[in-house]
C-alpha positions in Angstrom: -4.2 25.4 -16.9 -6.4 28.5 -16.1 -9.9 27.7 -15.3 -13.4 29.1 -14.7 -15.9 27.7 -12.3 -19.8 27.5 -12.7 -22.3 26.0 -10.2 -23.4 22.7 -10.9 -26.6 20.9 -9.6 -26.8 17.1 -8.9 -29.6 14.9 -7.8 -28.3 12.1 -5.7 -31.6 10.4 -5.3 -32.6 9.5 -1.6 -29.8 11.8 -0.3 -31.3 14.8 -1.9 -29.7 17.6 -4.1 -26.1 19.1 -3.9 -24.5 22.0 -5.7 -20.8 21.7 -6.8 -18.9 23.1 -9.5 -18.2 22.6 -13.2 -14.7 23.5 -13.9 -13.9 24.7 -17.5 -10.6 25.7 -19.4 -10.7 29.3 -19.4 -9.3 30.0 -22.8 -11.9 27.7 -24.7 -14.7 27.4 -22.0 -14.4 23.6 -22.7 -15.6 21.7 -19.5 -13.0 19.6 -17.8 -14.6 18.1 -14.7 -17.1 18.5 -12.1 -16.1 19.0 -8.3 -17.8 18.7 -4.9 -15.8 19.8 -2.0 -16.5 19.0 1.9 -19.3 16.5 1.4 -19.8 14.7 4.7 -19.5 10.9 5.0 -20.0 10.6 8.7 -21.4 12.4 11.7 -19.0 14.8 13.4 -16.5 13.2 15.8 -16.8 16.1 18.4 -17.7 16.6 21.9 -18.5 13.2 23.7 -17.6 11.5 20.2 -14.0 12.6 20.3 -12.0 9.3 20.3 -15.0 7.2 19.4 -15.4 5.2 16.1 -16.8 7.2 13.2 -20.6 7.2 13.1 -22.4 6.7 9.8 -24.9 9.1 8.5 -28.5 8.1 9.2 -30.3 6.4 6.5 -32.8 9.4 6.5 -30.0 11.8 6.2 -30.2 14.3 3.2 -27.7 17.0 2.0 -30.3 19.4 0.7 -33.4 19.6 -1.5 -34.0 20.8 -5.2 -34.8 24.4 -3.9 -32.3 24.7 -1.4 -29.4 22.3 -2.2 -26.5 21.4 0.0 -23.7 23.7 -1.0 -20.3 21.7 -1.6 -18.0 24.1 -3.6 -15.2 24.6 -1.1 -13.1 22.1 0.9 -13.2 19.5 3.7 -12.5 20.5 7.1 -8.8 19.9 8.4 -8.1 17.8 11.3 -6.4 19.9 13.9 -2.4 19.6 13.5 0.7 21.4 14.1 2.2 23.8 11.8 5.3 22.2 9.8 7.8 24.7 11.3 6.8 23.2 14.8 7.9 19.9 13.6 10.5 19.7 10.8 13.9 21.0 10.5 13.5 22.3 7.1 9.8 23.7 7.3 9.8 25.6 4.2 10.7 22.6 2.1 8.2 20.3 3.8 5.6 22.8 3.6 6.0 23.1 -0.1 6.0 19.1 -0.4 2.5 18.9 1.5 1.3 22.4 -0.1 0.6 22.8 3.6 -1.4 25.5 5.1 -1.8 24.8 8.9 -4.0 27.7 9.4 -6.7 26.7 7.1 -10.0 25.5 8.4 -8.9 23.4 11.3 -11.7 21.7 13.1 -12.5 18.3 14.5 -15.5 18.1 12.5 -13.6 17.1 9.4 -15.1 13.7 8.2 -15.9 14.9 4.9 -14.4 14.2 1.2 -13.8 15.9 -1.9 -14.9 14.3 -5.4 -13.7 15.1 -8.7 -15.8 13.6 -11.8 -14.8 13.5 -15.3 -16.8 15.5 -17.6 -19.0 13.7 -20.4 -20.9 10.6 -20.6 -19.7 7.8 -18.4 -19.1 4.2 -19.6 -22.1 1.8 -19.3 -21.0 0.4 -16.0 -20.0 3.8 -14.7 -16.7 5.7 -14.2 -13.9 3.9 -12.4 -13.3 5.1 -8.9 -9.9 6.1 -7.3 -10.2 6.4 -3.7 -7.1 8.5 -2.9 -5.7 9.0 0.8 -3.6 12.1 1.5 -0.3 11.7 3.3 1.5 13.5 6.2 3.0 11.0 8.4 -0.4 10.4 9.9 0.2 13.5 11.7 -0.7 16.5 9.4 -2.0 17.2 5.9 -5.5 17.3 4.3 -7.6 16.3 1.5 -7.5 19.9 0.0 -4.1 19.9 -1.1 -4.4 18.6 -4.9 -5.6 20.1 -8.3 -6.6 17.5 -10.9 -7.8 19.9 -13.6 -4.9 19.6 -15.8 -4.9 15.8 -15.6 -8.6 15.7 -16.5 -8.2 18.1 -19.3 -5.0 16.9 -20.9 -4.6 13.1 -20.2 -6.6 9.9 -20.8 -7.4 9.8 -17.1 -11.1 9.1 -16.7 -12.0 8.1 -13.2 -13.8 9.6 -10.3 -11.5 10.7 -7.5 -12.7 10.6 -4.0 -10.4 12.2 -1.4 -11.5 11.7 2.2 -10.3 13.8 5.2 -9.6 11.7 8.3 -8.4 12.0 12.0 -4.9 12.5 12.5 -2.4 12.5 15.3 -3.7 12.6 18.8 -7.2 12.6 17.4 -6.9 9.6 15.1 -4.4 7.3 16.6 -4.2 7.6 20.5 -4.5 4.4 22.2 -5.3 3.2 25.8 -7.3 0.8 27.8 -9.1 4.1 29.2 -10.7 4.5 25.9 -11.9 1.1 25.7 -13.3 1.0 29.2 -16.0 3.7 28.4 -16.9 2.3 25.1 -20.7 1.6 24.7 -19.6 -1.4 22.5 -16.8 -3.2 24.2 -16.4 -5.5 21.2 -15.6 -2.6 19.0 -12.3 -1.2 20.3 -11.7 2.5 19.6 -8.3 2.5 18.3 -6.9 3.2 14.9 -9.7 5.9 14.5 -8.1 7.2 11.5 -8.1 4.1 9.7 -11.7 3.4 10.8 -12.6 7.0 9.3 -11.0 5.9 6.0 -12.8 2.7 6.1 -16.4 4.4 6.7 -15.5 6.9 3.7 -14.7 3.9 1.5 -18.1 2.1 2.3 -19.8 5.5 1.9 -18.1 5.7 -1.5 -19.0 2.2 -2.3 -22.7 2.7 -1.5 -23.3 6.3 -3.1 -20.8 6.6 -5.8 -23.5 5.3 -8.3 -25.2 8.7 -7.7 -22.0 10.3 -9.3 -21.9 7.9 -12.4 -19.3 5.9 -10.6 -18.9 2.0 -10.8 -18.9 0.7 -7.2 -17.4 -2.5 -8.4 -14.3 -1.0 -9.8 -12.6 0.9 -7.0 -8.8 1.4 -6.6 -7.5 2.5 -3.2 -4.3 4.3 -3.3 -2.3 7.2 -1.7 1.1 8.8 -1.1 3.4 8.6 1.9 1.2 8.0 5.0 -1.6 7.8 2.4 0.0 4.7 1.0 0.6 3.3 4.3 -3.1 3.8 5.0 -4.0 2.1 1.6 -1.9 -0.9 2.6 -3.9 -1.3 5.9 -7.1 -0.8 4.2 -6.1 -3.7 1.8 -5.2 -5.9 4.9 -8.6 -5.1 6.4 -10.5 -5.7 3.3 -8.8 -9.0 2.4 -9.9 -10.8 5.5 -13.4 -9.6 5.3 -15.9 -12.1 3.6 -16.1 -11.7 -0.2 -19.5 -10.0 0.1 -18.0 -7.3 2.2 -14.9 -6.6 0.1 -14.8 -3.4 -1.8 -11.1 -3.0 -3.1 -10.1 -4.1 -6.5 -6.5 -2.8 -6.8 -4.0 -0.8 -4.7 -1.6 1.9 -5.5 1.1 2.6 -2.6 3.5 5.4 -3.6 6.5 5.7 -1.4 5.4 3.8 1.5 4.0 0.5 2.6 3.2 -1.3 5.9 6.2 -0.2 7.8 6.7 -2.6 10.8 4.1 -4.4 12.6 2.3 -1.6 14.7 3.0 -1.3 18.2 1.1 -2.9 21.0 -1.6 -1.5 23.3 1.1 -1.6 26.0 3.1 1.0 23.9 0.0 3.0 23.2 -0.9 3.2 26.8 2.7 4.1 27.6 2.2 7.2 25.4 -1.1 8.0 26.8 0.3 8.2 30.2 3.1 10.4 28.9 0.3 12.7 27.5 -1.6 12.7 30.9 1.6 13.6 32.6 2.5 16.6 30.2 -1.2 17.8 30.6 -0.9 17.4 34.4 -3.8 15.0 34.6 -3.3 12.7 37.6 -2.7 9.0 36.6 -4.6 8.2 40.0 -8.0 9.3 38.4 -10.5 6.7 37.2 -10.6 6.0 33.4 -13.8 7.8 33.0 -12.4 11.0 34.8 -9.2 10.8 32.9 -11.0 10.6 29.5 -13.6 13.3 30.6 -10.6 15.8 31.2 -9.1 15.0 28.0 -12.2 15.5 25.9 -12.6 19.0 27.2 -9.1 20.1 26.4 -8.8 22.3 23.3 -7.4 20.8 20.3 -4.6 23.2 20.1 -3.5 22.4 23.8 -3.4 18.7 22.8 -1.1 19.3 19.9 1.1 21.7 21.9 1.5 19.0 24.6 2.5 16.3 22.0 5.5 18.5 21.1 6.8 18.0 24.5 6.5 14.3 24.5 9.2 11.6 23.9 6.7 9.6 22.1 5.5 12.2 19.9 4.1 10.2 16.7 0.7 8.7 17.0 0.7 6.0 14.8 -1.4 2.7 14.3 -1.4 0.0 16.7 -2.0 -3.9 16.6 -5.5 -4.2 18.0 -6.7 -7.3 16.5 -9.6 -5.4 15.1 -8.4 -3.2 12.3 -4.7 -4.3 12.4 -4.2 -8.0 12.9 -1.4 -9.2 15.1 -0.3 -11.8 12.6 -0.1 -9.5 9.5 3.5 -10.1 8.8 3.2 -13.7 9.3 0.3 -13.8 6.9 2.6 -12.2 4.4 5.5 -14.7 5.0 3.4 -17.7 4.9 1.3 -17.0 1.7 -2.1 -16.4 3.3 -2.1 -12.8 2.3 -1.1 -13.6 -1.2 -3.7 -16.3 -1.4 -6.5 -14.0 -0.7 -5.0 -11.4 -3.3 -5.0 -14.2 -6.0 -8.4 -15.3 -5.1 -9.8 -11.8 -5.7 -7.3 -10.8 -8.4 -6.2 -7.7 -6.5 -3.2 -6.1 -8.4 -0.7 -3.8 -6.4 1.3 -0.9 -7.9 4.1 0.0 -5.6 7.3 2.0 -5.7 9.6 4.5 -4.6 12.0 7.5 -5.1 15.6 7.0 -5.3 16.5 9.5 -2.5 13.6 9.2 -0.1 16.0 9.8 2.9 16.4 13.6 2.5 12.9 14.4 3.5 12.7 11.7 6.1 15.6 13.3 7.8 13.8 16.4 8.4 10.9 15.0 10.1 11.2 15.4 14.0 14.9 15.1 13.3 17.1 13.0 15.6 19.6 14.6 17.9 23.3 14.2 16.6 24.2 11.0 18.3 23.6 7.2 18.2 21.5 7.6 21.3 19.6 10.3 19.4 18.7 8.1 16.6 17.8 5.4 19.1 15.3 7.6 20.9 13.8 9.1 17.7 13.2 5.7 16.3 11.1 4.7 19.3 8.7 7.5 18.9 7.6 5.3 15.6 8.6 1.6 16.4 8.8 -1.0 19.3 11.9 -0.6 21.4 13.2 -4.1 20.9 13.1 -3.6 17.1 14.9 -0.2 17.4 17.7 -2.1 19.3 18.0 -4.6 16.5 18.1 -2.0 13.9 20.9 -0.3 15.4 22.8 -3.5 15.9 22.4 -4.2 12.3 23.0 -0.8 10.8 25.6 0.5 13.3 27.3 -2.7 14.6 30.3 -0.6 15.8 28.3 2.2 17.0 30.1 4.8 14.6 28.5 6.9 12.1 28.4 5.1 8.7 30.5 6.3 5.7 28.7 8.8 3.4 26.5 10.2 6.3 27.7 13.7 7.4 25.9 13.4 10.8 23.5 11.2 12.9 20.2 13.2 11.7 21.3 12.1 8.2 21.9 8.6 9.2 18.4 8.5 10.8 16.9 9.7 7.5 18.2 6.8 5.8 17.0 4.1 8.4 13.7 5.9 8.7 13.2 5.8 4.8 14.2 2.1 4.8 11.6 1.1 7.5 8.8 3.1 5.7 9.8 2.4 2.2 12.8 0.6 0.8 13.5 -2.4 3.1 10.0 -3.2 4.2 8.3 -2.9 0.8 10.9 -5.4 -0.5 10.3 -7.8 2.4 6.6 -7.7 1.6 7.1 -8.2 -2.1 9.3 -11.0 -1.4 6.7 -12.8 0.8 4.1 -12.2 -2.0 6.3 -13.5 -4.8 7.3 -16.8 -2.8 3.4 -17.3 -2.9 3.3 -17.1 -6.6 1.5 -13.7 -7.2 4.4 -11.7 -8.6 2.3 -11.1 -11.9 -0.1 -9.0 -9.8 2.7 -6.7 -8.7 3.7 -3.8 -10.5 7.0 -2.2 -9.4 8.3 1.2 -10.2 11.4 3.4 -9.3 11.8 7.1 -9.9 15.1 8.7 -10.4 14.0 11.6 -12.6 12.7 14.9 -11.4 10.7 17.7 -13.3 11.9 21.3 -12.8 8.7 22.0 -10.8 9.7 19.5 -8.1 9.4 21.0 -4.8 12.7 20.0 -3.0 16.0 21.7 -3.0 18.1 20.2 -6.1 20.8 18.9 -3.6 18.0 16.6 -2.2 17.9 14.8 -5.6 14.7 12.8 -6.0 13.5 12.6 -2.6 10.1 11.9 -1.1 7.3 13.6 -2.9 9.2 15.0 -5.9 7.4 12.6 -8.2 4.0 14.1 -7.5 4.0 15.9 -10.8 4.4 12.4 -12.6 1.2 10.8 -11.1 -1.1 13.9 -11.1 0.1 15.6 -14.3 1.9 18.5 -12.7 -0.7 18.9 -10.2 -2.3 21.8 -11.9 -0.3 23.2 -14.7 3.6 22.9 -13.8 5.0 20.5 -16.4 7.0 21.8 -19.3 5.8 20.3 -22.6 9.0 18.1 -23.2 8.5 16.9 -19.5 4.8 15.9 -20.3 6.2 13.6 -22.9 8.5 12.0 -20.4 5.8 11.7 -17.9 3.3 10.5 -20.5 5.3 7.8 -22.1 7.2 6.7 -19.0 4.4 6.0 -16.5 1.3 8.2 -16.5 -0.5 6.4 -19.5 -0.1 3.0 -18.0 -1.0 4.6 -14.6 -4.3 5.7 -15.9 -5.0 2.4 -17.6 -4.2 0.6 -14.2 -6.5 2.6 -12.3 -9.3 2.2 -14.9 -9.0 -1.5 -14.3 -7.1 -2.5 -17.6 -4.4 -5.4 -17.6 -1.0 -3.5 -18.3 1.3 -6.4 -17.4 2.8 -6.8 -20.9 3.3 -3.1 -21.4 4.7 -2.6 -17.8 8.0 -4.3 -19.4 9.2 -6.3 -16.4 9.5 -10.0 -15.6 10.2 -11.3 -12.1 9.8 -9.7 -8.8 13.4 -8.2 -8.7 12.8 -6.5 -12.1 11.5 -2.7 -11.6 10.1 -0.2 -14.2 12.6 2.7 -13.8 12.3 6.2 -15.0 16.1 7.1 -15.3 17.6 10.5 -14.6 17.7 11.1 -18.4 14.0 10.6 -18.6 14.2 7.2 -20.4 12.6 3.9 -19.2 14.2 0.6 -18.5 13.9 -2.5 -16.4 16.2 -2.3 -13.4 17.6 -5.2 -11.6 17.1 -4.4 -8.1 20.3 -3.9 -6.3 18.9 -3.5 -2.8 16.9 -6.6 -2.6 19.3 -8.9 -0.8 19.9 -6.3 1.9 16.3 -5.8 2.3 15.7 -9.6 3.0 18.4 -9.5 5.6 16.6 -6.6 7.4 13.2 -8.3 7.0 14.7 -11.5 8.6 16.1 -9.5 11.6 12.8 -7.7 12.4 10.9 -11.0 12.2 13.2 -12.7 14.6 13.0 -9.7 17.0 9.3 -10.3 17.1 9.6 -13.9 18.2 12.4 -13.1 20.7 10.2 -10.5 22.5 7.4 -13.1 22.6 10.0 -15.5 24.3 11.1 -13.0 26.8 7.7 -12.2 28.0 6.7 -15.8 28.0 9.6 -16.5 30.5 8.1 -13.8 32.7 4.7 -15.4 32.5 6.0 -18.7 33.4 7.5 -17.4 36.6 4.4 -15.8 37.4 2.6 -19.5 36.9 0.4 -18.3 33.9 0.4 -21.1 31.5 -3.2 -21.0 30.1 -4.1 -17.3 29.8 -4.3 -17.8 26.0 -6.9 -20.3 26.6 -8.7 -17.6 28.7 -8.0 -19.0 32.1 -8.7 -15.6 33.5 -9.0 -16.6 37.0 -5.5 -18.1 37.1 -4.3 -14.9 35.4 -5.9 -12.6 37.9 -4.8 -14.4 40.9 -1.1 -14.6 39.8 -0.8 -11.2 38.5 -3.3 -8.8 40.0 -3.3 -7.7 43.6 -7.1 -7.1 43.2 -9.8 -8.3 41.1 -10.4 -6.3 38.0 -13.6 -4.7 36.7 -15.3 -7.3 34.5 -16.3 -4.8 31.8 -12.7 -3.4 31.6 -11.3 -6.9 31.3 -13.9 -7.9 28.6 -12.5 -4.8 26.5 -8.9 -6.0 26.9 -9.7 -9.7 26.1 -11.9 -8.8 23.2 -9.2 -6.6 21.7 -6.6 -9.3 22.1 -8.6 -12.4 21.7 -6.3 -13.9 19.1 -3.0 -12.7 20.4 -0.3 -15.0 21.9 -0.6 -15.3 25.8 2.6 -13.3 26.1 0.6 -10.3 24.6 -2.2 -10.6 27.1 0.3 -11.0 29.9 1.6 -7.4 28.9 -1.8 -6.0 29.2 -2.4 -7.5 32.7 0.8 -6.3 34.0 0.1 -2.9 32.7 -3.3 -2.9 34.5 -1.4 -3.9 37.8 1.2 -1.3 37.4 -1.3 1.4 36.5 -4.3 0.4 38.5 -7.0 2.8 39.3 -10.4 3.2 40.7 -12.4 1.9 37.9 -10.2 -1.2 37.6 -10.3 -2.2 41.2 -12.9 -3.2 43.8 
């Protein structure tokens, strides 16, 4: 759709006046939607606030005045990131998937959002709101890589879209007790900063969307790939808040999910120490000095250092603050589902048939079994990686159907991020009796405009044209009918808040609404289900086994009550010196609900990496 743009002024009450755009269809001059780009939702996380939690805008903050409105007609800042050709083995394809321009407006001052608003009079309660989180493996991407004009102009989609930018890679997911030791608020651990950015943007949306004619009580959170991963973790955080603080009404997870239980602080600190080594920052320095040196290093230098690291993927960690240590236990036990039922939260979740082709190109594994093992450790706990290799490759040989080990890695990576773990989660939810709240889909059809090489089939991201109507104007007329009848009309209604259970056409958790290669819809009987439950059980057992091994160590060290906060016993048994009380407070606050074994790991780490600030 060719468009023209005109200035659009909006009064957002106590926040002042802002100027955006009205977007019109060029041929008819018919208004399609309004747009605001780069609207701040938090103060800039720069200088001393690098690696600190996002700071809300002051209550007195205004964006502009009637005579001098804030002008938001462009884009959000883009968190500093590597170019795709520095990361992926098929950079051209991945760049097209992400519509990725690494050179565009990179800045740590990126906590802003883009807002798209339907044109016309809103419903009496306001427009539904779709809070959509961009993807990119939590390492790259931006909120600027979408064009919704054709969807607004040609489909029944009538919801506000809010797309936040958030901190990525080393800026959003670095983790070490060093960061906690200098926090001004020890009970607020500065980990999972990208998730906290998203949460603050969601709270900002909930508070201010009424000024954009939105309905704050009708918010869907969704995303694609790492955006879907983020959406799931936003859900798990929101579910365990008091009802009065809960925001999310429904969730969309396209081609991703929770993955494995995120790594521990120990693993995060191991990665942190590797970063120090690559940057030639002495480990012997105090926490304050190490962090001070890191804060003044230019963004690009930090990113280049990451390329040289074994643990090059910065991902979520289990901090017991944003990410709970018992997340997967809560899914298996039914507690997660019970909260979804109590709040009537529905989940739309699905996959593409050939996800693995794209995943194989992302920081590809070396061509050996050892290469796969080492590559998996960049994302997942070591003990889980061992268990996966034993399960997938019991004889240590390349599996049938894979031409090399990088391709085998693509399959196992896609299984962990999407196919297997999604099904493990859904089984837990279904056992608790909420399968009626789950809407599953599978994509086996691709439009001609799909970004990937034809030999990649229906791989990760090739379904983008389905959900966002060609992301501009790319679908052919006959393809639009397939998309409309197959999924898009129901997708719109789901986001609007309508009940589409009957029209979805599936019954039972193993039945999936499938868009077939011929463009027809059927209810597919999930042939991957049983294998997924086997993988899920293995990963759950691994978690228990790891705790058992560390508990054996703790018993040898005569630490039997550390889980009950017998700190003196712990210190006398493990540490050669007393530890700074403020540092320990941070550690124990961040781990207050973990098993004693997890706390033992932290204390052992402190001993093996002791430094001035932690000793007297």
